[in-house]
C-alpha positions, 0 to 999 in steps of 0.5 A: 540522543541517538537518531534511533531514539529520536525516531522512536519517540517521534513515531510513538508520539504519533500513534493513532494519527495519520502519517501521510497520504500518497499521490494518486496513481492511475491503474490502467489496462496496460498496467493490469495486463503487464501485471497479469503477464508477470504473475501468470494470472491472465483471468478474463476479469482482468485481461479481457475487456470485452468478455469482462464487460459481457460476463462479469458483474463489474462491467469491465476489467478490474485490477488484480488485488495483489497489483493494488497491494503491490502499489504499497511501496509507491504509496509509502515512498510518497507518504513516509517522512525520512528519519534522521540517521535512517539508512534504509527501510524494508518491507517486513510483511503484512497482517490482516490484508482485506480486499474490499472493493474491486478497482476498475481499469482506469481508476485512480488509487492512493494510500493513506497511512496511520501509525499503529505501533512501534517496536525497538527491535535492536540498537539499529532497527525500529519495527513500525506497524501502519494501518494502510487504506487504499482509496479509490478516487470517488469511491464510497469504500476503500479497495483494501485495508491492511496492517503493514510492518516496515523495518527502519534501519539506522546507522 
């Protein structure tokens, strides 16, 4: 049986179940500042701790939502098992991204993934949809939820 068939069956058998949980990542002010510089988003709620503490409802700076979303690649690296015969994985996009809770500077976040769908795109490609939840350590609600589409390419 080709590797792609084995991977398809393995993922199909796990639909609705947790694939994995990443390690915790600290989102510190340096990371937030660097993200703001690279993306040209220097809004005070992200990059001015004194002003954010005085003027925002958050009591200090918060991470950019897109910064937290961009950590998905790191979370996936920790969480997705390698499939036999897979030569690469690619980001295929997101559906239904929702930013639910701001992430304060200094907080730790991690990704949690549940297998949602699998489609055979060709003899060498599987398109997997995973429900991704980004949790904030000690938080009652997640930072974000999204359906993430990834393409697994096989030799």
